[in-house]
C-alpha positions in Angstrom: -0.4 -0.2 0.1 1.0 3.7 -0.9 1.8 6.1 1.6 -0.6 8.5 1.4 1.9 11.2 2.4 3.8 10.4 -1.2 0.6 10.2 -3.2 0.0 13.8 -2.6 3.2 15.0 -2.6 3.2 13.7 -6.3 -0.3 15.4 -6.7 1.6 19.1 -5.8 4.2 18.4 -8.3 1.9 17.4 -11.3 0.2 20.6 -10.6 2.7 22.8 -10.7 3.9 21.4 -13.6 1.2 21.4 -15.0 0.5 25.2 -14.2 4.1 25.9 -15.3 3.4 24.4 -19.1 0.0 26.3 -19.1 2.2 29.6 -18.4 4.8 29.1 -20.8 2.7 28.3 -23.5 0.3 31.3 -23.0 3.6 33.1 -22.7 4.7 31.3 -26.5 1.4 31.7 -28.0 1.6 35.7 -26.9 4.9 36.0 -28.7 8.4 37.3 -27.5 8.3 41.0 -26.8 9.9 43.2 -28.9 10.2 46.6 -29.7 9.7 47.4 -33.7 10.3 50.8 -36.2 9.4 51.3 -39.5 11.4 51.5 -42.6 11.5 55.2 -43.8 12.2 56.9 -47.1 14.1 60.0 -47.0 17.3 62.0 -48.2 20.6 61.4 -46.2 23.8 63.8 -46.0 26.5 62.3 -46.4 29.4 63.0 -44.0 32.9 62.9 -42.9 32.7 59.9 -40.3 33.9 60.4 -37.4 33.8 64.2 -37.9 37.1 65.4 -37.0 38.1 68.1 -34.4 38.7 71.1 -35.6 40.0 74.4 -34.2 38.8 77.9 -34.2 41.3 80.6 -35.6 41.1 84.5 -36.5 41.0 85.2 -40.2 43.5 87.7 -39.1 45.7 88.5 -36.6 47.9 91.8 -35.7 50.1 92.5 -33.1 50.6 96.0 -32.1 54.0 98.2 -32.2 54.8 101.6 -31.9 56.9 103.1 -34.6 58.0 105.9 -32.3 59.4 105.5 -28.9 57.6 107.7 -26.2 55.4 108.3 -22.9 51.4 106.5 -23.3 49.2 109.4 -22.4 45.8 107.7 -22.7 44.8 104.1 -23.8 40.8 104.9 -25.5 39.4 101.3 -25.4 38.6 98.6 -22.9 40.8 95.6 -23.5 38.5 92.5 -24.8 36.4 94.9 -26.6 35.5 95.1 -30.2 37.1 98.0 -31.9 36.1 99.3 -35.5 38.3 99.9 -38.0 41.0 103.4 -37.8 39.5 103.6 -34.2 41.9 105.2 -31.8 43.6 102.8 -29.8 46.4 104.9 -27.9 47.8 108.3 -27.5 51.7 108.8 -27.2 52.6 112.1 -25.7 52.9 114.2 -28.8 54.5 117.2 -27.7 58.1 116.7 -28.1 57.1 115.3 -31.7 55.3 118.7 -32.0 58.2 120.5 -30.6 60.6 119.0 -33.1 58.1 119.9 -35.9 58.3 123.4 -35.3 61.8 123.9 -35.0 62.4 122.1 -38.0 59.5 123.7 -39.5 61.3 127.7 -38.9 64.2 126.1 -40.1 62.5 125.2 -43.8 60.8 128.8 -43.7 64.3 130.2 -43.3 65.7 128.2 -45.8 63.2 129.2 -48.3 63.7 132.4 -47.7 67.8 131.7 -48.9 66.6 130.1 -51.6 64.2 132.3 -53.0 67.3 135.3 -52.4 69.7 132.7 -54.1 67.2 132.2 -57.2 67.3 135.8 -57.9 70.9 136.4 -57.7 71.5 133.4 -59.9 69.5 135.0 -62.4 70.8 137.8 -62.6 74.7 135.4 -62.7 75.6 137.3 -59.3 76.2 133.9 -58.0 77.6 130.5 -58.9 75.9 127.3 -60.2 77.2 125.5 -57.0 76.0 128.4 -54.4 72.9 128.1 -55.9 72.6 124.3 -55.9 73.6 124.1 -52.2 70.9 126.3 -51.6 68.5 124.4 -53.3 69.4 121.2 -51.3 69.3 122.7 -48.1 65.6 123.8 -48.5 65.1 120.2 -50.1 66.6 118.4 -47.0 64.7 120.4 -44.5 61.1 119.8 -46.8 62.0 116.3 -46.5 62.9 116.4 -42.3 59.4 118.4 -42.2 57.2 115.6 -43.6 59.1 113.0 -41.9 58.6 115.2 -38.7 54.6 114.9 -39.4 54.6 111.5 -40.0 55.9 110.6 -36.6 53.7 112.9 -35.2 50.7 111.2 -36.8 52.2 108.2 -35.4 52.0 109.5 -31.5 48.2 108.0 -32.7 48.1 104.5 -32.6 45.0 103.4 -34.7 42.7 99.5 -35.2 44.0 98.3 -38.6 40.6 96.5 -39.0 37.4 95.4 -36.8 38.5 92.8 -34.3 38.5 92.1 -31.0 41.3 93.0 -28.3 43.0 91.1 -26.5 44.6 92.1 -23.0 47.1 94.9 -22.4 50.7 94.5 -22.7 51.5 97.8 -22.1 49.3 100.8 -19.5 48.5 104.4 -19.9 52.0 105.9 -17.8 54.4 103.7 -19.5 57.2 104.4 -21.6 56.8 102.5 -25.0 60.2 101.5 -26.7 59.9 101.5 -30.7 59.9 98.8 -32.2 60.3 96.3 -29.8 57.4 96.3 -27.3 54.4 94.9 -28.5 51.3 97.0 -27.1 48.1 94.4 -28.1 47.2 91.7 -30.3 43.8 92.3 -32.4 42.2 89.3 -33.6 39.9 89.8 -36.8 36.3 87.1 -35.8 33.9 88.8 -38.2 34.4 86.0 -40.4 36.4 83.3 -38.5 38.1 80.2 -39.5 37.8 76.7 -38.4 40.7 74.3 -39.6 40.8 70.7 -39.6 42.2 67.7 -41.4 40.9 64.9 -43.0 42.4 61.4 -44.1 43.5 61.6 -47.2 41.4 58.8 -49.1 38.3 61.6 -48.4 40.3 64.4 -50.9 39.5 63.1 -54.2 35.8 63.0 -53.2 36.2 66.7 -51.5 37.9 68.1 -55.1 35.2 66.8 -57.0 32.3 67.6 -55.2 33.9 71.1 -54.6 34.1 71.6 -58.8 30.0 71.2 -58.4 29.1 73.2 -55.5 30.2 75.0 -52.3 30.8 72.3 -49.8 29.2 73.2 -46.1 30.1 73.0 -42.7 28.8 72.5 -39.3 30.2 72.7 -36.2 29.5 71.8 -32.4 31.1 72.1 -29.3 30.2 71.0 -25.1 27.7 73.0 -23.7 26.7 74.5 -26.8 23.7 76.7 -26.1 22.8 77.7 -29.9 22.3 76.2 -33.1 25.2 74.6 -34.8 27.1 77.4 -36.5 27.2 76.7 -40.2 29.7 77.9 -42.5 31.4 77.4 -46.2 34.3 75.0 -46.9 36.7 77.6 -48.2 40.7 76.1 -47.8 42.2 72.8 -49.0 45.9 72.8 -48.4 48.1 72.1 -51.6 49.8 69.2 -49.6 49.4 66.0 -47.8 50.6 65.9 -44.6 53.3 63.2 -44.7 53.5 62.2 -41.1 50.3 62.1 -40.6 48.3 61.5 -44.5 45.5 63.6 -43.4 45.1 67.4 -45.3 44.4 70.5 -44.2 41.0 71.6 -44.5 39.5 75.3 -43.6 35.9 76.3 -43.4 35.1 80.0 -43.3 31.5 81.1 -40.4 29.7 84.3 -40.5 30.2 84.1 -36.3 27.6 86.6 -36.6 26.8 85.8 -32.9 30.3 85.3 -31.8 29.6 81.3 -30.9 33.3 80.8 -32.2 36.3 81.8 -30.4 39.5 81.9 -31.6 41.2 78.9 -30.0 38.2 76.7 -29.2 38.1 72.9 -30.3 35.3 71.8 -32.0 33.5 68.7 -33.9 33.3 69.3 -37.4 30.5 68.4 -39.8 31.9 68.3 -43.4 28.8 67.4 -45.9 29.8 66.1 -49.2 26.8 65.6 -50.6 23.3 63.9 -50.1 21.4 60.4 -51.0 18.4 60.9 -52.0 15.2 58.7 -51.4 17.2 56.2 -49.7 16.2 53.5 -46.9 16.6 54.5 -43.3 16.0 51.9 -40.5 17.5 52.9 -36.4 21.1 51.2 -36.4 19.8 48.8 -33.7 17.6 47.5 -35.9 21.1 45.9 -38.0 22.4 42.5 -36.9 25.6 40.3 -37.8 25.7 36.7 -38.6 27.6 34.3 -39.7 26.2 35.0 -43.2 26.7 39.1 -43.2 24.3 41.8 -41.6 20.4 41.4 -41.3 17.1 42.7 -39.8 14.2 41.1 -38.6 10.7 41.8 -40.6 7.8 41.9 -38.5 5.1 39.9 -40.9 1.3 40.5 -41.1 0.5 37.5 -39.0 3.3 38.8 -36.5 6.2 36.3 -37.0 9.5 37.6 -38.3 11.6 37.0 -41.4 15.3 36.9 -41.2 16.3 39.3 -43.9 19.7 39.8 -45.5 20.6 43.7 -46.1 23.2 45.3 -47.9 24.1 48.4 -45.6 25.3 51.9 -46.8 26.3 54.5 -44.7 25.5 55.4 -40.7 23.7 59.2 -39.8 23.2 59.5 -36.3 21.4 57.0 -34.8 20.3 55.5 -38.2 21.7 53.5 -40.7 20.7 53.3 -44.8 19.8 50.5 -46.3 21.0 50.0 -49.8 19.0 46.5 -50.4 17.1 44.1 -48.9 14.3 46.1 -47.5 11.3 48.5 -48.3 10.4 51.7 -47.0 7.2 50.9 -44.5 8.9 47.3 -43.3 8.6 47.3 -39.9 11.8 45.9 -38.2 12.7 44.9 -34.7 14.9 47.2 -33.0 15.0 45.8 -29.4 14.6 41.8 -28.5 15.9 40.6 -31.1 18.1 37.6 -28.9 14.8 36.0 -28.1 13.8 35.5 -31.8 14.3 32.9 -34.8 12.9 33.3 -38.1 8.9 32.4 -38.4 9.0 33.1 -34.3 6.1 34.7 -33.3 6.3 38.6 -31.4 4.5 41.2 -29.7 4.8 44.3 -29.8 5.4 46.0 -26.3 5.6 49.9 -25.8 9.1 51.8 -25.1 8.0 51.9 -21.8 8.0 48.2 -21.4 11.5 47.6 -22.9 13.8 45.2 -21.3 17.6 45.1 -22.8 18.2 43.6 -25.6 20.3 41.0 -23.5 17.8 40.1 -20.6 17.6 36.7 -20.1 
């Protein structure tokens, strides 16, 4: 006779197994939970990937020196501010130059009187040619001296050569400047502004080809950016490839009207070479790699999946171009592929129910 306790234990085990099988059957009937997306047809920019790192440089830089020595009597700008072309930057005490000019002007006036007298005497043949030439030379020398004095006096006002942003003052008001050695200031022109960057030389033929047909567009992004990505044009291709790095130097010009770019700044540069029209695009996470190459799981009308081989093109952002094997409008699995086999049944879940792709 069987032990009643053993019979009861067997009955409970059978019930548990039956319940588990029932739940598994229901789960299989419902299908594996997945996230999906539709393949769409759109235009995709062809860009250099990964984006190169660029360096912002001013279009023009000038280091201001004085052409005469002297005492700086006034500084007319605030360091770090923008200045316009021909704006007055520094005044060097003009009094020494004014005194020299007045002295030489007086000497010139006397020399002109002497020359006029010699001219009359020469016309009357009362002085020799040598005496006349000496008087004329003295007068002409003083004319040149006065012109030089006037030029030096104008150098007492130091002006900006172009529109730009001033750097820090190197010599302040009250100092004596030594010409031409002392640096007073550096000015950078930043409207427009350059972004220099280098790309691998294998991109050079395509860049040259596209530049013959149109102006190539560039945009930049940088850390803590609070504005729309600045847009510019590719304006310079260097005349030689760097033999040590195998890269070619490029420059893009940006209007920089909002001062978003600043000299010395590092940025990520996106250079658009061309555009693929009517390309079929899917989220990059939909593309899987198997023994026979790349594929996607396509969800069919009966909620089963088909393992579809595809030919992949370029990636753009978080999306990938499918060159062949998929049509726009078809639905592909983007999450949950590890649970799937060909013809497996699936149930589409919302993104809030998503679990990691490698979840058990």
